[in-house]
C-alpha positions as CSV (number, residue, x, y, z in Angstrom):
1,M,117.7,-30.3,-220.1
2,E,121.3,-30.3,-218.9
3,K,122.9,-27.3,-216.9
4,F,126.0,-25.7,-218.2
5,L,128.5,-23.0,-216.8
6,I,129.5,-20.9,-219.7
7,E,132.8,-18.9,-219.2
8,I,133.8,-16.5,-222.0
9,K,137.2,-14.5,-222.2
10,N,136.5,-10.9,-223.5
11,G,139.7,-8.9,-223.9
12,G,142.3,-7.6,-221.3
13,D,141.2,-3.8,-221.5
14,R,138.3,-1.7,-220.7
15,A,137.4,-1.1,-224.4
16,S,137.3,-4.7,-225.1
17,C,135.1,-5.3,-222.1
18,L,132.5,-2.3,-223.1
19,R,132.2,-3.9,-226.6
20,S,131.8,-7.5,-225.4
21,I,129.0,-6.2,-222.9
22,Q,127.5,-4.2,-225.8
23,S,127.5,-7.1,-228.1
24,F,126.0,-9.4,-225.6
25,L,123.2,-7.0,-224.6
26,S,122.4,-6.0,-228.6
27,T,121.3,-9.7,-229.0
28,R,118.5,-9.2,-226.5
29,S,118.4,-12.7,-225.8
30,H,117.0,-13.5,-222.2
31,F,119.9,-15.9,-221.6
32,V,122.7,-13.6,-222.8
33,T,121.2,-10.6,-220.7
34,S,121.7,-12.7,-217.8
35,V,125.4,-12.8,-218.0
36,E,127.8,-11.8,-215.1
37,W,131.0,-9.9,-215.6
38,G,134.1,-9.9,-213.9
39,C,135.8,-6.8,-215.6
40,I,135.4,-4.6,-212.6
41,E,137.7,-6.8,-210.7
42,G,140.1,-7.2,-213.5
43,E,138.9,-10.8,-214.3
44,H,138.1,-9.9,-218.0
45,K,135.7,-12.9,-218.2
46,A,131.9,-13.3,-218.5
47,W,129.6,-16.2,-216.8
48,L,126.4,-17.6,-217.5
49,I,124.7,-20.6,-216.1
50,I,121.9,-22.1,-218.4
51,K,119.9,-25.1,-219.0
52,T,119.5,-26.3,-222.4
53,G,119.3,-29.5,-224.3
54,N,123.0,-30.0,-225.0
55,R,126.6,-28.4,-225.3
56,D,125.9,-27.5,-229.1
57,D,122.8,-25.4,-227.9
58,A,124.8,-23.7,-225.1
59,L,127.4,-22.8,-227.7
60,R,124.8,-21.4,-230.1
61,I,123.4,-18.9,-227.3
62,I,126.7,-17.1,-227.2
63,P,127.2,-14.3,-230.0
64,S,129.2,-15.7,-232.6
65,A,132.3,-13.4,-232.2
66,Y,132.9,-15.0,-228.9
67,R,132.3,-18.7,-229.3
68,Q,135.8,-19.4,-229.8
69,N,136.8,-18.0,-226.5
70,A,134.3,-20.0,-224.7
71,K,134.6,-22.9,-222.4
72,I,131.4,-24.8,-221.7
73,T,131.2,-26.9,-218.6
74,R,128.4,-29.4,-218.0
75,L,127.3,-29.1,-214.2
76,H,126.0,-32.1,-212.1
77,K,124.6,-32.2,-208.6
78,F,125.6,-35.4,-207.3
79,T,122.9,-37.3,-205.0
80,G,123.7,-39.4,-201.9
81,K,122.7,-42.5,-204.0
82,E,125.1,-41.7,-206.8
83,I,128.1,-41.3,-204.1
84,D,127.2,-44.7,-202.6
85,E,127.2,-46.5,-206.1
86,T,130.6,-44.9,-206.9
87,M,131.8,-46.1,-203.7
88,L,130.6,-49.6,-204.2
89,E,132.4,-49.6,-207.3
90,H,135.7,-48.2,-206.0
91,P,135.9,-49.7,-202.3
92,A,139.5,-48.6,-202.0
93,L,138.4,-45.0,-201.7
94,V,136.5,-45.6,-198.7
95,S,139.1,-48.2,-197.0
96,T,142.3,-46.5,-197.1
97,K,143.3,-43.4,-194.9
98,D,143.9,-41.1,-197.9
99,G,140.3,-42.2,-199.5
100,L,137.4,-40.0,-199.6
101,Q,135.6,-41.1,-196.6
102,H,136.7,-38.5,-194.4
103,H,135.0,-35.9,-196.9
104,F,131.9,-37.6,-196.6
105,K,131.7,-38.3,-192.9
106,G,128.1,-37.8,-191.5
107,F,126.8,-37.5,-195.3
108,N,123.6,-39.3,-195.6
109,S,124.8,-42.5,-196.8
110,T,125.2,-45.9,-194.9
111,T,127.9,-47.3,-197.2
112,L,130.5,-44.4,-196.1
113,Q,130.2,-45.0,-192.4
């Protein structure tokens, strides 16, 4: 399973927001009823984080009328090992003043000391 952040634009006014919310809730999908809305703050978007098999599955969760306005981003948590491996592949990032080493100082990593 992969984790995705879904962002959906829903129009720029109160009526559009209310129609969007109603449309999402009427699907009765446990995914879609977990949507968070920014409309009260004037951010006319909805957000949802889900775990599913792939990007296409994530898109199918969204009501069809809103799919074209959706942005789907696969999320990933990096481990210390992954960061170490990346630094080994790109030593210039560690060895320069402007590299990433200052961001990872004290991080659980022997290669970034």
